[in-house]
C-alpha positions in Angstrom: 16.5 0.4 9.1 17.4 3.1 11.7 14.5 5.0 13.4 13.6 8.1 11.5 14.0 11.4 13.3 10.6 12.8 12.3 7.9 11.0 14.3 4.1 11.6 14.4 3.1 14.9 12.9 0.9 17.1 15.1 -2.1 18.9 13.6 -1.3 22.6 14.0 -2.6 25.7 12.3 -0.3 26.2 9.3 1.1 29.3 7.8 1.3 29.0 4.0 4.6 29.7 2.2 5.7 28.9 -1.3 9.2 27.6 -2.0 11.0 26.0 -4.9 13.0 22.8 -4.2 15.6 21.2 -6.4 14.2 18.0 -8.0 16.7 15.9 -6.0 15.4 17.3 -2.7 11.8 16.7 -3.8 12.6 13.1 -4.7 14.3 12.6 -1.3 11.2 14.2 0.5 9.0 11.7 -1.3 11.3 8.8 -0.3 11.3 10.0 3.3 7.5 10.1 3.4 7.4 6.6 2.0 9.9 5.4 4.6 7.8 7.1 7.3 4.8 5.2 6.1 6.6 1.9 6.2 8.0 2.6 9.7 4.9 3.7 11.5 2.0 3.3 9.1 1.4 7.0 8.9 0.9 8.1 5.3 1.8 11.7 5.0 2.0 14.2 2.2 5.7 14.9 1.6 5.1 18.7 1.8 3.9 18.3 5.4 7.4 17.0 6.3 9.1 20.3 5.5 8.0 22.1 8.6 9.0 19.4 11.1 12.3 18.9 9.3 13.1 22.6 9.4 12.0 22.8 13.0 14.3 19.9 14.0 17.2 21.4 12.0 16.8 24.8 13.7 16.4 23.1 17.1 19.7 21.3 16.8 21.7 24.1 15.2 24.0 25.3 17.9 25.0 28.4 16.0 21.4 29.4 15.6 20.6 28.8 19.3 23.5 30.9 20.3 22.5 33.8 17.9 18.9 33.5 19.2 20.0 33.8 22.8 22.2 36.7 22.0 19.5 38.6 20.1 16.9 38.0 22.9 19.0 38.8 25.9 18.0 42.0 27.8 20.1 45.0 27.0 22.3 46.2 29.8 21.2 49.3 31.5 17.6 49.1 30.3 15.2 49.9 33.1 17.9 50.8 35.6 17.8 54.1 37.1 
């Protein structure tokens, strides 16, 4: 089995959100948690996988990274004078 992309989960102060998932996504999330437990012996609540999965997705999305750089770049002319 190939190595899973989500490794050990860090204990961080969470922010609670509520989301509805399609049943198929929920089943896959449960299956991923089971695979993670088999791979490294770390049993984890499937819901705790959502944040690291989203973080990894956003970190590897080139379009998002480009948009983020564009939105955070300093405006030309600000502070000049």
